[in-house]
C-alpha positions in Angstrom: 134.3 150.8 146.3 132.5 150.7 149.7 133.4 148.6 152.6 130.1 146.7 152.4 130.6 145.9 148.7 134.2 144.7 149.2 133.1 142.5 152.2 130.2 141.0 150.3 132.4 140.3 147.1 135.0 138.7 149.4 132.4 136.6 151.1 131.1 135.4 147.6 134.7 134.8 146.5 135.5 132.8 149.8 132.4 130.6 149.4 133.2 129.9 145.8 136.9 129.0 146.5 135.8 126.8 149.5 133.2 125.2 147.2 135.8 124.5 144.6 138.1 122.9 147.1 135.2 120.7 148.3 134.5 119.7 144.7 138.2 118.8 144.2 138.5 116.9 147.5 135.2 115.2 147.7 133.3 115.3 144.4 136.2 114.5 141.9 136.9 111.2 143.7 133.3 110.2 143.7 133.0 111.0 140.0 136.1 109.0 139.4 134.6 106.0 141.2 131.3 106.4 139.2 133.2 106.6 136.0 135.2 103.5 136.9 132.0 101.6 137.4 130.3 102.9 134.1 129.1 100.5 131.5 132.0 99.4 129.4 130.1 99.8 126.2 129.5 103.5 126.8 133.1 103.9 128.0 135.0 107.0 127.2 138.6 107.9 128.1 138.3 108.2 131.7 141.7 109.6 132.7 141.5 112.5 130.2 138.0 113.3 131.5 139.1 113.4 135.1 142.3 115.4 134.3 140.3 118.0 132.4 137.8 118.2 135.3 140.5 118.9 137.9 142.4 121.4 135.7 139.0 123.1 134.9 138.5 123.6 138.7 142.1 124.9 139.0 141.4 127.5 136.3 138.3 128.7 138.3 140.4 128.8 141.5 143.1 130.9 139.8 140.5 133.4 138.6 139.0 133.6 142.1 142.4 134.3 143.8 143.3 137.0 141.1 139.9 138.7 141.6 140.5 138.7 145.2 143.9 140.4 144.8 142.3 143.0 142.4 139.5 143.7 144.9 142.2 144.3 147.5 144.0 146.7 145.2 140.7 148.5 144.6 140.2 148.8 148.3 143.7 150.3 148.9 143.3 152.6 145.8 146.2 151.0 144.0 144.3 149.2 141.2 145.3 152.0 138.7 148.9 150.8 138.6 151.1 148.4 136.6 150.9 145.8 139.3 147.2 145.2 138.5 148.1 144.1 135.0 149.8 141.0 136.4 146.5 139.7 137.9 144.4 140.8 134.8 146.8 138.8 132.5 146.6 135.8 134.8 142.8 135.9 134.7 142.9 136.2 130.9 145.2 133.3 130.6 143.1 131.2 133.0 139.8 132.0 131.0 141.6 131.0 127.7 142.9 127.9 129.4 139.4 127.0 130.6 138.1 127.4 127.0 140.8 125.1 125.7 140.0 122.5 128.5 136.2 122.7 127.5 137.2 122.0 123.8 139.4 119.2 124.9 136.4 117.7 126.8 134.3 118.0 123.7 137.0 116.1 121.8 137.2 113.4 124.4 133.4 113.0 124.6 132.7 113.2 120.9 133.7 109.8 119.6 131.4 106.8 120.4 128.0 106.9 122.1 129.0 107.8 125.7 127.2 111.1 125.4 124.7 112.5 123.1 125.9 114.7 120.2 123.9 117.5 121.6 125.9 117.5 124.8 129.1 117.9 122.8 127.5 120.8 121.0 126.6 122.5 124.3 130.1 122.0 125.5 131.3 123.8 122.1 128.8 126.5 122.9 130.5 126.9 126.3 133.9 127.1 124.5 132.5 130.0 122.6 131.1 131.6 125.7 134.4 131.2 127.6 136.3 133.0 124.7 133.6 135.7 124.9 134.6 136.2 128.5 138.2 136.3 127.5 137.5 139.0 125.1 135.5 141.0 127.7 138.5 140.7 130.0 140.8 141.9 127.3 138.5 145.0 126.8 138.6 145.6 130.5 142.3 145.4 130.4 142.4 148.0 127.8 140.3 150.2 130.0 142.7 149.7 132.8 145.4 150.7 130.6 143.9 153.9 129.7 143.0 154.6 133.4 146.6 153.9 134.4 148.0 156.2 131.5 145.6 158.9 132.7 146.5 158.6 136.3 150.3 158.8 135.4 149.4 162.0 133.3 147.4 163.5 136.1 150.2 162.9 138.6 152.7 164.5 136.2 150.4 167.5 135.8 150.0 167.8 139.5 153.8 167.8 139.9 154.1 170.5 137.3 151.4 172.6 139.0 153.2 172.2 142.3 156.4 173.6 140.8 154.6 176.6 139.5 152.9 177.4 142.7 
């Protein structure tokens, strides 16, 4: 991976991480204030909604940090090692947690008439999409496992060849 590509990806990751911190620090309190002032007839459980919102942002931040670490490993040429699996597993767990949080949000918003049923259906579609992303990460993990196994095999064969020479 080239230096420009790594620099561009790190810039995007940095902007996304800064944006997520801004949302946590500024936007969530504003949303909490708006939810508090909402019409009581259209009320839905406010605390679970806000908790799900904050935890969802945290899952995105975890993914961003892990991708940053993996990009660092790619730049150093150490991504094909067992240390990379730790970050891939964390990303996989965070994506599944985000899917569960989205489902919990759908459950919180479903009863009553606070939101239209179509919105709940869209959130359920986002759950399926998030689980699809988790499956893609799982496939990429399997590819990483194959690459690590081949790298170990190549190192063994180089060592044997060095002994022969």
